[in-house]
C-alpha positions in Angstrom: -27.9 -9.5 -16.9 -26.6 -6.0 -16.4 -26.6 -4.7 -12.8 -29.3 -2.1 -12.0 -28.0 1.5 -12.0 -26.8 2.5 -8.5 -26.8 -1.0 -7.1 -23.9 -1.5 -4.7 -22.9 -5.1 -4.0 -21.6 -6.1 -0.6 -17.9 -6.8 -0.1 -15.4 -6.6 2.7 -13.0 -4.7 0.4 -12.5 -1.0 1.0 -15.0 0.3 -1.6 -14.8 3.9 -2.7 -17.9 5.3 -0.9 -18.4 8.1 -3.5 -17.9 6.1 -6.6 -20.6 5.3 -9.1 -19.9 3.1 -12.1 -19.9 5.0 -15.5 -22.5 3.1 -17.6 -21.9 5.2 -20.7 -18.2 4.2 -21.4 -17.6 2.9 -24.9 -14.4 1.0 -23.9 -15.8 -0.7 -20.8 -16.2 -4.4 -21.3 -16.7 -7.1 -18.6 -15.8 -4.8 -15.7 -18.4 -5.5 -13.0 -19.5 -2.5 -10.9 -18.4 -4.2 -7.7 -14.9 -4.9 -9.0 -14.6 -1.3 -10.3 -15.7 0.2 -7.0 -13.3 -2.2 -5.1 -10.4 -1.2 -7.3 -11.0 2.4 -6.6 -11.3 1.7 -2.9 -8.1 -0.3 -2.9 -6.3 2.5 -4.8 -7.3 4.9 -2.0 -6.0 2.4 0.6 -2.6 2.3 -1.2 -2.5 6.1 -1.3 -3.1 6.2 2.5 -0.2 3.8 2.9 2.0 6.1 0.8 1.0 9.0 3.1 1.8 7.0 6.2 5.3 6.1 4.9 6.0 9.6 3.8 5.1 10.8 7.3 7.4 8.2 8.8 10.2 9.5 6.5 9.6 13.0 7.8 9.8 11.8 11.4 13.2 10.2 10.9 14.5 13.4 9.2 13.9 15.4 12.5 17.0 16.6 14.2 16.1 14.8 17.5 16.1 11.4 15.7 18.4 12.1 12.7 18.4 8.7 10.8 18.8 9.9 7.2 19.1 6.5 5.5 16.1 5.2 7.4 14.2 8.3 6.4 15.3 7.8 2.7 14.1 4.2 2.9 10.6 5.2 4.0 10.5 8.0 1.5 11.4 5.6 -1.3 8.7 3.2 -0.2 6.2 6.0 -0.1 7.0 6.9 -3.7 6.6 3.2 -4.7 3.2 3.0 -3.1 2.1 6.2 -4.8 3.2 4.8 -8.1 1.3 1.6 -7.4 -1.9 3.5 -6.7 -1.4 5.5 -9.9 -0.9 2.3 -11.8 -4.1 0.9 -10.5 -5.9 4.1 -11.5 -4.4 3.9 -15.0 -5.6 0.3 -15.3 -9.1 1.4 -14.4 -9.0 4.2 -16.9 -7.9 1.7 -19.6 -10.9 -0.5 -18.7 -13.3 2.4 -19.0 -13.7 3.2 -15.3 -14.8 6.6 -14.1 -12.4 8.6 -11.9 -13.6 9.9 -8.6 -11.8 12.1 -6.0 -10.8 10.5 -2.7 -10.5 11.5 0.9 -7.1 10.4 2.3 -7.0 9.8 6.0 -4.3 11.5 8.1 -1.4 9.1 8.9 -1.9 8.9 12.6 1.7 7.9 13.3 2.9 11.1 15.1 3.8 9.1 18.2 6.2 6.8 16.3 9.7 7.8 17.2 11.9 4.6 16.8 12.9 2.2 14.0 11.1 -0.9 15.4 7.6 0.5 15.7 8.0 2.2 12.3 9.0 -1.1 10.7 6.2 -2.9 12.5 3.7 -0.3 11.3 5.0 -0.7 7.7 4.9 -4.5 7.9 1.3 -4.3 9.1 0.3 -2.0 6.3 1.9 -4.3 3.7 0.3 -7.4 5.1 -3.1 -5.7 5.0 -2.4 -4.8 1.4 -1.6 -8.4 0.6 -4.9 -9.6 2.2 -6.8 -7.0 0.3 -5.2 -7.9 -3.0 -6.0 -11.6 -2.4 -9.6 -10.8 -1.8 -9.8 -8.4 -4.7 -8.3 -11.1 -7.1 -10.9 -13.6 -5.8 -13.7 -11.1 -6.1 -12.8 -10.5 -9.8 -12.8 -14.2 -10.5 -16.2 -14.7 -8.8 -17.7 -11.9 -10.9 -16.2 -13.3 -14.2 -13.5 -10.7 -14.6 -10.4 -12.9 -15.2 -8.4 -10.0 -16.6 -8.7 -7.9 -13.4 -7.9 -11.0 -11.3 -4.7 -11.6 -13.4 -3.6 -8.0 -13.2 -4.1 -7.7 -9.5 -2.2 -11.0 -8.9 0.7 -10.3 -11.2 1.2 -6.5 -10.8 0.1 -5.8 -7.3 0.1 -8.9 -5.2 3.1 -10.8 -6.5 5.7 -8.0 -5.9 4.5 -7.6 -2.3 5.3 -11.2 -1.2 9.2 -10.9 -1.2 9.1 -7.4 0.1 7.1 -8.5 3.2 9.6 -11.3 3.8 12.6 -8.9 3.5 11.0 -6.3 5.7 10.4 -9.0 8.3 14.1 -10.0 8.1 15.0 -6.3 8.5 12.8 -6.1 11.6 14.5 -9.2 13.1 17.9 -7.7 12.5 16.8 -4.4 14.1 15.9 -6.3 17.2 19.1 -8.3 17.1 21.3 -5.2 17.1 19.5 -3.8 20.1 16.9 -1.4 18.7 14.2 -0.5 21.1 10.5 0.5 20.7 10.9 3.8 22.5 12.7 7.1 21.9 15.9 5.8 23.7 17.0 4.2 20.4 20.6 3.6 21.3 23.5 2.3 19.2 21.2 -0.2 17.5 19.3 2.5 15.6 22.6 4.0 14.4 23.7 0.5 13.1 20.4 0.1 11.3 20.8 3.5 9.7 24.3 2.4 8.5 22.8 -0.7 6.8 22.3 1.3 3.6 22.9 -1.7 1.4 20.3 -3.9 3.1 17.8 -1.0 3.1 18.4 -0.5 -0.6 18.0 -4.3 -1.3 14.6 -4.3 0.5 13.4 -1.3 -1.4 14.5 -2.5 -4.8 12.7 -5.8 -4.7 
């Protein structure tokens, strides 16, 4: 039975509050409204992560911190997150979903001024993304949408797993070489900035 127009099913996923399913689409097939809304909500979450990472990149470009390779690493991850959000929107368009504009929250990371808290913030964002993707995949299965479940798992959840592991390793190494959580930084942050190959390896996975 089709869901009543305007009905919003409960879920813990970040639903898009302004979104309404487009019932007149000719290409939409087996895309439950709750899955459609959750996909749009998750795409907004990913865009916010991209905004945060770009803000971190700008912080490390400042002349009082001056860690250009670290800045480039965060910028590249921001670009990757933006591409991920756009890929999710493209998937929704292919499935007959209706686009809606989104309010992106401010990064709120202005006080971050060292490598370790920046990496911890990034790791926390990625782990949150993983949890959301797992729930989104499960939601799709529960609402008889195996295609969305498969796409979320293969294209969005799967690539996150090794990246989270590698980022955790990088955070461990940052602590090992003496990076601190405050503005004092020290020689450890310089060493991390010189680990261009490792940063590149993390960002390319």
